[in-house]
N, C-alpha and C positions, 0 to 999 in steps of 0.2 A: 704564681701560686695563689689563686683566688678561691680554691675549693679545698676543704679539709675533711677527709673521710676516714682517717686512721687505716689506710690500706697500704700494706707493705709494698706491693708492686708499684704503687704511685708515690710512695714515700711522702704521703701528705698527712702526717700525723698532726693533730691539733696543737701539740706542744710546739710545733714549728712556727705557729702564728706568734707566739710569745718571743721566740728567738728572732724572727724576721722583723716584726713590727715593734718589738720592745728594745731593739739594740741602740736606739737613740733616745735620750731623755725626752719625755713628753708627758702630758696629762693623759692618764688612762682611767676610763670610767667602765666599771663592770657591774652588771646586775645579774645575779644567778639565784636560782632557788636552792641549790645544794652546794655546800662548800665543805670539802674535806681535805683539800690539798693546798697548803699555804705556800709551797715553794715558789710558784710563778709570781705571786704577789711580792714575796720577799726579794726575789731576784730583780723585779722591776724597780723597786725602791732602792736597792743597792746600786743599780746602774744609773740612778739619777731621775727616774720618773716619779711623778706624784700620782698616787693611786687613790681612787675613791671607789669603794665597794659597797654595793647594796646586796644583802643576803637575807634569805628567809631563815628565821629561827624555827627549827623543827627537824625531826628526823628526816634524813641522815646527816644534816649539818653538824659537824663535830665541834664541841666546845674547845677541845684541845687545839684544833686548827685555828680557831678564832683567837685563842690565847697567844699563839705564836706571832700574830700580826698586830694585835691591839696595843696601841700606845707607841708603836714604832714610828720613827720619823718618816714623813712623806706618805703615810698610809692613814686614811680616814675610813671608818666603817659605820654604816647605818643599817638598820634592820626593819623588816616587817615580820609579823608572826601569823599571817593568814595564809592558809594553804592555796588560796587563789593566785598567789604570786608565783609565777612559773617561767620567767624569761631566762634566756641565755644570750645576753648581750655584752659584747666587748668592744669598746671604742678606744682606739689608739689615736689620741687627739692630733688632728691635722694629717693623719696618715690613712686611716681606713677604719671601718667598723666591721665586725664579724657577727653574724646572726645565724643561729642554727639550733642544734640539739644538745650541744655539750655544756654540762654544768662544770663547775670548777672542782673536779674530782680527778684522782689519779687515773682511773679507767677511762674517763671521758677524753683525757689528753693523749692516751697511749693505746688502749686496746679495744674499747667499745666501738661498735659500728655506729658512726656518727656522720652527720652531714652539716657542715658549716660553710657559708659563703661570705665573701668580703664585699663591702660596699665602699667605693671610692669617694673622696670628698667632693668630686665634681658631679656625683650623682645626687639629685635633689633629696633622695631618701636618707642620705648621710645626715644632713642637718635635721631632718625629722627625727632621726634616732637620737641625736644630741638633745633636742627639745624634749623628747620623751623621757630621757634619763633625768633631765633637769626637773621635770614634773615629779618623777619618782623620788629623787633626792630630797626635794623639799618636803615631801610627805612622810618619808621614812624617818625613824627616830635614831638618835645617836646611840651607838653601842658603847657603853662605858663599863668599868670594872664591876659596878654593882649589878647592872643588867646581865652581864656575862655570868656572874656568880649565880644569879637566879636561874639562868638557863642551864648552867652546869648542874645545879642541884636537881632540877626537874628532869633533865636528860638522864642523869645517872639513876634516878629513882624509877624512871619509866622504861628504860631501854630493854628490860627483860620481860616487859608485859607483852601480850600477844598483839594488841592493837596499838603498839607504841607510837606509830607515826601520828595518828590523830590525837592520841592521849597527850603527847608532849605539847602540841599546839593548844589543845583545850586547857591544859593546866597553865601554860604561859599566859593565855588571855585572861585567866582568872587573876593572875598576879600583875600583869603589865597593862591589861586592857587590850582590846583588839587594835593592832597596828596594821593597817591595810592601805592600799592605793585606791583612791577614788578617781573616777573619771571626771576631771575638772572641765568646766566649760571654757572653750577657747575664746579669746578676746575678752575684753572688759574684766578679766579676772585679776586677782591680786598678782602684782609683779613678783617674779622669782626673788627669793631672799638670798639665794646662794650666788647666782651669777658665776658659776664655776666655769662656764664656757668663755668668759670674757678675756682672761689672760692669754689663753692660747690664740684666740682670735686676734687680739691686739698685736701679738708677736707676728702672726702670719701677715696681717695687713700692713704692718710697718715695713716688712721686707718689700712688699709691692710698692708702697709709697716712696721709699728711698730710691727704688729703681726709676719710678715715674719722674721724680724730681730731677734726676740726671737727664732723662730724655727731654723734659721741658726746658731745662737750662740750655742744652745743646741746640734744641729746636729754635729757641729765642735768639741764640747767638748767630744763627744762619742769616738773620736780618731780613728775611722775606716771609710773607704769610699769604695764604689764599684769601683771607677775609680780615677786615679790621676788627678790633676787639669789641666795638659796640655792636657789631653785626653777629659775631660768633666768638664766645670766649675761647682763649687759647686752649684750655683743657679739652674743649669739644673738638677743636681742629686737630689736636693731637690724637684724640680718640679715633677720628676718621683716618689719620695716619696709621694707627694700629690696624684698622680694617684693611688698609692697603698692604701692610706687611703680611697680615694673615692670609689674604687672598692671593697676592702675587709672589710672595717670597716663602711663606711657611705653611703651605697647604697640608692638611691631614696631620701626620706625626713627624713631618720633616724637621720641625723646630728642635726635636730632641737630638738630632745629629750635629747641631751647630756647637762650635767650641765656646766654652766659657771665656769671656774676655774681661780685661780690666784696663784702666788707664786710657792712654791715647788710642790704643787699638779699638777699645769699646766706643769711644767718642767718635772716632773716624767712621766706624760703621754706621752709627746713628746719623752723623752729619751727611754722609753720602746718600743714605736712603731718604732723609728728609728733603734734600735737594731734588732727588728724583721724584719724590712724592709731590712736591710743590709744582713741578713741571708736568705732572700727569693729570689730565682731565679726570675727574671723579664724579660720574653722573649722580651717584647716590647722594653725595654731599651737595652738589650744585643744584639738583632738581628736586630733592626730597627733604634733606635735613634743614638746609637754610631757609627755603621758601615755605615749607609746609610743617615739618615735624617739630622743629624747635619752637615756632610760634604756637602750635597747639599745646605743647607741654608747658610752656610759660603761661599761657592763658589759664590753664586749669590749676597749676601747682605753684604759681608765683607768690601766693600769699595764703595765710591761714584762712582769710575770708573767702578766697576763691575755692579753696578745698571744701570749706563748710557748705558752700552753695552749689557744689558740683553734683550732678546726678550720677547714678551708676554708669550710664552709657558714656557720659563725658569723661569720667575717670578711666573707664576701660579703653576708650579711644586714645586718651593721652598716654596711658601705660603701654599701649600697643605700639607707640612710636619708639619705645625702647627696644633695642635689638634682643636683649635677653628675655624679655617678657613675651615678645612675639614669637621668639624661637622655641618657646615651650610647646608649641603646637605639635612638635614631633613626638611628644609623649602621649598624644591623644589620637585615637582612631578617627575621630571626627575633625581633626585639625584645629585651627585657631578658634573657630566658633565653639567647638566642644570645650576648649580650655576656658574661654570667657564664660560659658554657661556654668562650668564647675566653680570658677572663681566667684560667680554671683551667688550660686546656691550654697556655698560653704562659708561665706563671709557675710556678716551683717554690715549694711552700708555705713552705719554710724561708726562701727569699729574700723572699717576701711579708712574713713575720714580721720579718725583719731590717730590711728597708727601712722598714716602718711603725714599728718600734721606734726606728730612727735618726731618722725624721722627727719623731716625737712626743716623744722623750726623749733625743735625741743631745746631746752636749756642745757642738757647734758653734753659732754664732749661727744663729737661726731662719731668716734669709734664705738663708744658705749651705746649711742643711739642705734647705730647699725647692728651691733651685736645683739641688742635686745630685740630688734625687729626680725632678726634671723633666728634666734634661739629661744627667747623668752616666750612661753606660751601665752602670757598676758598681752603681748604685743604682736606676736607672729601672725601673719595672715596665711590662710591656706592657699595653695597653688601660687605662691609668691615667694620665691626662694632667694638664696644668698646673692646671686648675680643681679636679680631684680632689685633688691634693696640697694646694693652698691651702685648700680648703674643709675637708678633714679636720683639718688643723692648727688651723683656726679653731674647730672643735668641741671639740677636746681640747688644752688647753694651760693653763699657769699663768702665762703672760706677757702676757695680754690681747691676744693676736693675733687680729684679726677674720677672719671668713670673707671670702674674695675669690674671685669667679668672674665670668663674663660678666654675670650678672644684677646683681651689685653695682656693677660699673664703669659699666654703662649707666644704672643708677639715679642714681649720682653725677653722671654727665654731664647727666641730666635736671634734677637739682637746680641745676645751674649751674657745676659744677666743670670747669675746663679740664683734663680728665684723659685719659690715654692709655687707649684701650679695649683691654684685654688680658684674658686669662683662660685661653684655650686649652681 
């Protein structure tokens, strides 16, 4: 169910999105213009989710609905009071986002003719939506008891006037000032103060990392390798092993039908496929990665100085050695060249250098560095998504951080790990 239209014959009421996606505790981010129906928010909090809501103060948003959720555990509310704020965005952290026409009102969830679609975490637009919410969250103001009382007084005083929709907002701005969302400049901007995305991302990534460590341990215990460590780090040899799994064992969606395994059964499956992989010639590794691609990426990204001195073309060439970056060509009618052109036109060269330097050599914990480069508008690069960030750090680091992308998580799922499929 990835489409919600409130049609009886389809039984695709938007209320079902909250039932389906909110049945597991998670971080939920919602931004709506109109808020009159608090029940879904309360239900999410009561089942263990943490909700962050941005709402527009102005008719028909009901003060009483806000009063029912304000101050409740696991619910945070921020507001704008400008009528230009008109989104209908619902993000169920790590699960999906929905975008469409439904505000958080009773009719929008049950009876109105609406259209809402879901965006999966593997879709690059999912992370764009999270970044967008982060921008809005940082610019919206906290709704507290004092501001809610101001809104309630103005709402009650104005609701019987003819032009009450505009009058409420005009009166609010006289009292509170104009609270609106600005279009902030990407790159070089002020880092997000909230970092609300980081906890969910850390949890998702840790699941992957735990699974990877098991594979690396079993791989090392086999006692054989294709290359010595000084030629190719083990984490990159394991990455090519995942390519072997994805291509030869788990094409398309076949990984989903594999049983979840634990203990010796899991390790036996890893061990047997590692031995098969080591005995299998792999042209891409032997003729491309080791002699060509790894040297290119090391030359450009091996130090802060090399990044600072690299031209755009050198950076683009090195990034294109990464599978996930090159694979983005499928989203462009003009293929890889069109992707590179968009990457160049939408990113400042100095910001590219600064973001990649922070990602690869920053002082923060590596998960925080990745999270900021994926979600934080001050660090995020356009046309450079979650898998791009994770894979590049996997290629160049001194912390034994593995490559992580859609290919690796799906290979881990085929091996038998109960792992969240993410990558972006």
